[in-house]
N, C-alpha and C positions, 0 to 999 in steps of 0.2 A: 222184353224187360218186363212189360206190364203183367206177364203172368209169373214171373219169376218174383216180383215184387207182391204179387195177391198170397204167393204162397209163404213167402216171408212175414206178411202180415197176420196170416192164420196163425205161424207159430208163436209170432208176437201176443197173439189175443189170449190162445191157449196158455202161454207161459204167466199172462198176466192174470188170469183168472186162476192157475194154480198157486199164485202167490197171494191172492185173495183167500182162498182156503186155506193156504199156511196162515195167514196172519190171523184168521177166525180161529184157528185153533192153538196157537199162541195165546190169543185174549183169553181162550178155556182153560188154558193152563195157569197163567200168571192167577187166575180167578181161584185155582186150588193150591197150587204150592204152598208149603209154609218153610222152604229151607230159603234160606236166606242171600246163599251162596247162588243156587239155580235161577231163584227170580230175579238177580243182579245179572246173569247172562243171558235169561230171556228177554229181559229189559233193553239190553244192548244191540239187540238183534234189529236192524234197519232196512225193513223191506221197504217202508214209502219212498225211500229213495231211488229204489230198483224202478218201482211202479211209475216214478214220476221220468225217468230216463226214459222206460218201454213208452209211453204215454208221448214224451217228446219224438223219440223214431217212428212213431208211429204217423205222428202229425208229418214229418217229412215226405214218407213212403207216400201214405193218400195223397200229398200234392204233384211227388214225382210219377205216383200211378196215374192218376188224370191227364198229366204230361204225356206219356207214352202209348195211354189208350186212346188217343185221338187220332184220328184218320187223316189228318193233316199235317203239313208243318205250318207253323202259325207265324208271318212275320208282320213284327209290330212298325209303322212308320210315325215316325216322332219329328217333333220339331215344334218350332215358336208359329205363333200365327204367321200369315203371310209369307210362307217359305216354298207354297207350290207343292206342300203335299198333296192338296186335293188333286190337283194336275196330273202329278205322279202318279197317285191311285187312278184316275181315269185313263191314263195311257195304259198301265200295266191290264185294267180290267174292262174296257170298252165302255163302261159306263160313260156317264154323262152327267152335268150338274144337276141335272133333275133327281140324280140317285145320290152324287158324292158333290154337296155343295161347295163352289169356290166363289172366290168375289174379289173384288177390288176396294170394297168398302170394311165395314169394321168385320170382327169375328162372324163366321157363318156357321161353322159345324158344333152342334149343340151338344151329342152325345156320341158316344163308343159304337163304332157300327164292325163288325167281322163280315168280310165281304168272301162269298166260298165259290169254289168254280164246279160248274155243274154244265157238261156240253148237251146234255139232252133236256134243260129245263128254259122255260120262259123266265124274265126277271121278275122276281118278286119278293118281298120283304117278310119277315119275323119280327115282332116286337115285342118286347119286354117291360113292363111296368114296373116301376115303385108300388109297393103295395104304402098304405097309409102309415103303417111303422115304420117300414126300413127309409120312406121319405124322411119321415119327421127324425130318425136315426140318422140317416147317412148324408141327408142334404142339409136337413136346416141347423142340427144341432151343434154342429161343427163350427157355423155362423156365431152362435151364441156363445159356445166356448172363446173362438178367437177375440171375438170384438167386447166379450164381457158384459153380455147385455143379460146377465142374471141368469132365472130359473127357465132352463128349456120347456118349451109346451109338448104335454106329453098326449094330446090329442090334437087330431087335425082341427076341431072345432075352436080350442084354446089359440092356436096359431091364426085362424083364419078371422075371428070374432073379435079381438084385438087389435090395436095399434100395435105398432113395433116399438119396443123400449127406446129410449133414446139412447146416442153413442154417450158412452163416459167421457166425460175431458181431460181424466187423466189417461186415457189411454194413449201410449206413444204411437208417434207418427201422427201424420195429418191428412195427404192425400189418398193413401193406399188404405188407412182404414174407412175413410169417407167409402171409396169406390166401394170397399166390399159390403159397405152398409146400402150400397145402393143395389148392388148384386142381389143382397137379401132381399131388397124392396120390390125388385120384379118379380120373385116367388109370391111374395106377400098380396101385391096388388093386382095380379093376374091370375090368381087362383081360380077361381071362377070359370077358367076359360080351359083348364086342365084338372078340374077338382076330380071329375066324372073318371079320366082317365085310372086314378089311383085306386080305384074299387074295381076294373077290367080283368079279365083273365088274360093269363099270360101262357105262350105267345097268341101273340093275334096274327091273321096272315094277313098283309097287305099289297093289293097291285102297285107296278111300277111306279104310276102317278101318282101315289100318294106316299111315295117314301120320303121327299123331302121333307114333308109337313112334321115329319116325326123325329127326322135328324136334324134340321137346319133350325137356324133361328129368323131367318129371311127368306122371301121369294128370289128369283132367278133375276130380278131388275135390282134387288136391294133394301124391298119394303120389309121392315121388320115386323110382319103379322102375324109369326105362326109361334104358338105357347107350348103344343104338346109335348114338346121335346123336355121342356120343365119336368114331367114326370114319368119320362123314359127313363130306363136302368141301360138297356143296351139294344142294338138292332141289328140282325141277322140281314145280310142280303144277299141273294143267289142270282147268278148269271153266269154264260159262257164266257169267259175269257179268250180275246180275241187271238194268242198265242197257242198254237196246235201241242207245243210240246210244256205245258205249264208245268204239268203234273199234279201233285196234290198237295196245291198250298192254298192257304188264307191269309187273306191281306188285312191285318186289324189298323183301322182307323182311328186314332183318337184325335180329338177339340185339341187345338194347338194354345198351347202355355203362353202365358203372360197374360191373357185375360184376368181378373180379380175375383174369378170362382175360388171360394175355399174349399179346399180338400182335393183341388186338381192334382197337385202332385203326388198325393197319396194315394189317388186312385191309379197315374200314372205306375206307379209303383208296385201295387195291387197286381194289376192286369197286367206288368212285364214280369213279375213273378210267378204267375198264374196261369196266364194264359198264352206269352209270347216264347217262341221258340230262337228268333232270329231278330234283332233291334237294324230299322235303316232309320238312321238320323239322316234328314232333309234340311240344306241350309241355302238360302239363296243368298250369294252376294250381292250389295249394292254397287250398281257400274261405275258410281261417282269415287268409290272408294268404300273400303270395309278393312273389320278385323275382327278377330276373337272375342267379344265381348264376356264380362262377368256373367251374364245372364246365360249365355252360350255353356262355359263352364257349368255353372248352377245346374243345367238341365241334363249333362253328363253324369253329373254326381247325384242327380236325384234318380236317373234311370239305374246308373251303377250300385244304387244300395237296394236295387229290386232283387238281386242273388249274389248276397257275399260271398257265397261258397266258391261260384263259378263266376270268374274274373270276365266285365265287362268285355274287356280288348278279344276275347274269346268267342264274342257271340254278336257283335255290333259292326255296323260299317257306316261309313260316312257318304253321303251324295251329293254333291257340292251342285247345286241345279245353276246350269249354265244358259243364260240368257241370251238372244243376238241383237243386233243393232237396231232392227227393226221394234222390237217388244219394248213395252213401257218402262221395264228396267234399263233399257239400252244393254250394248256389250260387255257382259261383265267375266268375259273371258281370262284377263289378267288377275284379276283379283280373285277369282277361282285358284287360280294356280297359287295365287301367295296364300289364299287359306291352306288350301293344301299343303305348301311346303311349312307352314307354322303349326300344324296340329300338335306336333310332339312339343313344342315349348310351351303350349298350356295343358300339356298332361291328358291330354284327350284322346285315348289310346284304342283305335278300332282294326280289325283285320287287315280292311282296305281301305283307300278312300278313290271312290269315283266322279270325276265330272261329267254330268250329262244332263243334258235340255229334259227337262221333266214334262 
């Protein structure tokens, strides 16, 4: 498929060049023709709309070629924070909390990581950092836009040397904008702890023992002392999965949604649209009683927006995380069954729904 797309792309590029030549020839004739009828008919020829169609097709084909040229089937693990995604990924990969952050306190996963299986390799990581430009444009600017903070900083020095603009009083809402503003403040206050990484070359290969400080916000015992993740765009982790028949898959771990980071939903859509072939939603029902909430439906709709041409129900699965009586959550099996039975009522459509201890 990737080879077929390459051929089609080359043909379209040739056609586009031919149309450019034709347009140049048309402009040359228009400058010379003196017959009104001929001039009018030449003016009516619309080559620009054809070129626009070609440009749209080339963008779609580039995305498809990137997907089909990968040597792995990429499985995205999606869910709100505190649902057991990290434990699930640890079970599949054999990694520990040192590489895939989990915890019983606040949000701990800070950045997206992709975990690759290599049976002949020791565990290591590769880190891609934001540049100063991408950091300002992709991370900081959305806060300024959404919180209406005025002109966005165009240099890192401008962002770091000036205090943050105050929140406008007329901003709708109260708690959520305030929480977003605190989130932005974390980038601002701790800039000296990660500024140097924005000038670091990518990727940087790191040993197993350093992985957590680039993907997590806190240590394994819950101390919030890591700030490297604020400069990180993504991390690749290479390890040997414990199951011998795993095949050529890669697992994409995304930060749990529900924190107040601006742009999280947009990044999820972009990741699913470009880098993920299969989606696993992970949801852990409470043993005390649970239901499909609005936030679950919104999460599904957010994921569904990633590829409108390919319905999400054809490439997504629901994993209901079953916990035992001796766990902190208690025995939630009956609530897992209730949620499985009511999926259709909320129009959350997936290929299959599995109840499994993550």
